[in-house]
N, C-alpha and C positions, 0 to 999 in steps of 0.2 A: 455741690456748688452753692455758694451763698446767693441770696436773693439779688444783691446788687453787684454784678460782675465788674462795675466801674470802680469799686472800692479797691485801692491798692493794699490797704491794711484793714483787716476785719477783727472784731473782738469776739471772744468766746469765753463763756464761764467754765472754769476748770476746777479740779480738786488738786491741791498741792500737798504732797507728803514731804516733810522736811524735819529732820532730827526727831523722829518719832511723833511728830505732830501733824495734824491734818487740818487744812483750812480751805475755804472757798475763795476764789478770786477771779478776776477777769484778765485774760491773757490776750496779747495782740499777735495775730498771725499774718504772714505774707499771703496774699491772695494769688492763686493760680487760675488763669483764665484761658480757655481755648481761643486761640486766635488763628483764623483762616486767612491765608494770603491768596487772593484771586487776581490773576492777570488777564486783562481784556476779557473778563467774563468766564474764564476757565480756572477752576480751583487748582492750586499748585501744591500747597502743603498746609497742615494744621500743626501749630506749636502751642505749648503752654508757656505763658508769659505773664509778667506783671502788667496790669492794664493802665499804663501811663506811657507817654512819649511814643505813641504808636506810629505816628507819621515818621518820626526819626527812625524807628525800627524798620518800617517799610522801605525807606530810602536806603538805609545801611545794609539790610539784607539783600536788596535787589542789586546793589553795587558789589558787596563782598562775595556774593554767590555768582557774580559775573553774568547775571541775566541781562544787564545793560553794561556798557563800558563807561558811560558818564551820565551825570544827573540830567543832562538835557534830553536824554532818551526816555526819561520818566515824564509823562505828559499830565498825569493827574493822580491824586490819592484821595480816597474817600473812606472814612472810618464809620462803619455801621455797627451799632450795638444791637444784638438780637437776644432772644430769650436765653439761649444756652451758650453765649459767648460773644465774640466780636469778629466781624468780617472786615478785612481791609481790601478795598477794591483799588487795584493799581493799574493804571493805563500806561502802556509802554508803546514805543513805535512799532509799526507793523513789521519792520525788519527784525527787531529783537523778538517780537512775538513769534514770528515764523521760526526763528532759531530755537526758541524755547520749546515750541511744539515738536520740532524735529528731534531735539534732545530727549523729550519725554517719549516720543515714539520709538527712539532707539533703545531707551531703557526698558520699555514695555516689551520689546521684541526679544530681549535676552532671557528667554525662558525655554525650558524643554531641551537644553543642550548642555553638554559637558563643560563648555567654555563660558557659560553665562556668569558664573561666580568670578572668574578671572576678569572678565570684562567689567563687571560692576566694581570690583576692587580697584582696577585701574582708574575708573571714572571718579572714585572717591577723592583722589589726589589730582587737583587741577594742574594744568601746565605751569611750570615755574614762571613767576613774574618777579623781576628784580626791581628794587627801589633805588632812589637816588642816594648820593653819599655826602650831602651837604649839611646834614643835621649835626649839631654839637650840643652835648648836655654836660653841665658841671655836676659831678657826683656829690658835691657838697650840699646841693639842694635836696638830695633824695631823702636824707634823714628827717628833714623838717616836713617834707611831704608825707612821709610815712607816719610821723607823729600826729598829724592832724587828719589823716585820711578817714579814720573811723568816725570822727565827729562830723565829717561832711556827708556821711551816709545816713540820711534821716530814716530810711526804711529799715536798714540794718540795725540801727540803734533801737528801733521799736520791736523788731521781730527776730533779729539774729539769723535771718534766713535768706538774705539776698547777696548777690555779687555786685561788684561795681567796676566800671572802667572810667579812669580819670585821664583827661587830656592835660598835658603840662606844656607851658611855654618855655622859652629859653631862660627865663628867670626862675624857673621852678615853681611858678604859680599855677594853681589848678584853674584852668579856664573852662573845662567841661567836666561834669560828673553825671553818669547815668547808672541807675541801678536796675536790676532785674533778678528774678529767681533763677534765670538761666544766664550763665557766664557768657555764652555766645551771643545772647540777645543783648546783654549790657554793652558788649563791644559793638554790635550792629547799631545800637542807638547812638553811640558816640560817633561812629563813622557817618551815620546819617546826619548828625548835627553839623559836623565840620565840612560836609560835602556840599552844603547849600551854597548858593552864589554869594560871594564876598565874605564868607565865614572864615575865621582865623583857623589855620591848620595847626594842630599841636606839634611840638618838636618831639615829644615822647608820649607814650601811653602807659599807664600803670594799671595792671589787673590785680584785683584782690584774690584771684583764683590761681590755679595752675595754668601753665601755658602748654596746651596740647597742639598738635599739628594744625587742627582746624583754626585755632586762634592765630597762629602764625600765617596761615593761608589767607585769612581775612585781612590781617595786617598788610600783607603784601598786595592784596587786591586794592587796598585803600591808600597805598603809598606810605604807610607808617614805617619810619626808619628805625626807631628805637622802641623796644617793647620790654617793659619791666613786669615781672610777676612776683607777687608776694610768696607764692608757693612754688612747687616743683616745675621743672621743665621735662618734657618727655624726649626720648631719643629721636623720634621722627620730627618733633618740633625743632630740635637743635639742628638736625640735618637740613630741614627745609629753610630755616633761618640762614644757615651758611650759604645755601644756594641762592637765596632771595636777596642777599646783601643786607639782611636785617640784623641789627644789634639786639641780641636776645639775652636778657638778664633774669635769673631766677633767684629764689630764696632771698628776696629783698626784705630783710628784717634784722633787728638787733645789731645795727651798725655794720652789716656785711652784705655782700651780694656776689653771686656767682655769674661771671660773664661767659656765655657759651659760644658767642660768635661776634666777630667784627667789633672789637673793643676800641677801635680807633676813634669812634665818635664820642667816647667818654673821656672827660678831662678833670684834672684837679681832684682826685679821689680823696675824700676825707678820711676814710677807713680803708684798710687793706682790702683789695678786691681779688678774689680768687678767679683766675682764668682757667676755664676747663678745656 
């Protein structure tokens, strides 16, 4: 761990081998910091994350993991930087905290029996949550978004090591962009940003990563209707998107896109779109 865990990007002197030549230079690395999420004084989980936009992360994670059902049930957030990482103290309503403790107690009790693995696997996929059907996105905008997406990722430009989640409005403009070493955390940060009071909600979200079922599950929890991914879509993600009424699009690159579910929200396609 580097001395300053608050640094998002750190520098390190390295040796470069290139075309049979050796040189010394300074490289920029994305920092990974231990971030503990503590609810009402009880530690819940520790994750590795980029040390920025942590309040947005706390809000987004708490909502997308359905620890609370709306932002009004989050009563306070305090970010504490300690010697070996960061602690985020999150105060939630007593009802939500009781539910969280009961869930943790249930998970802790699933040991020493032949059914514990089945129970834990079932718990990994949360109950299906369906989203609305009013979002519309013009696919002519997608190419321009993709052409400029990399330039908007300042940490990726420096390190090549971060993922991003971009929120798009109905005009195809990027209204939010959040980066993190973790693709799930980048999406949580975006969800936290637009879940604040009076914040603009994106019509669609673009991921620079693949779309796994956890990403679709988070999207459903946040009411995201259209989810674009630059990389692949997993089978379980496609199945969950179909059931959640989410328009899921993968391999968004090079003038094409694969639509895996609910294509009715997409209009005026500039390039042929393959419907899977």
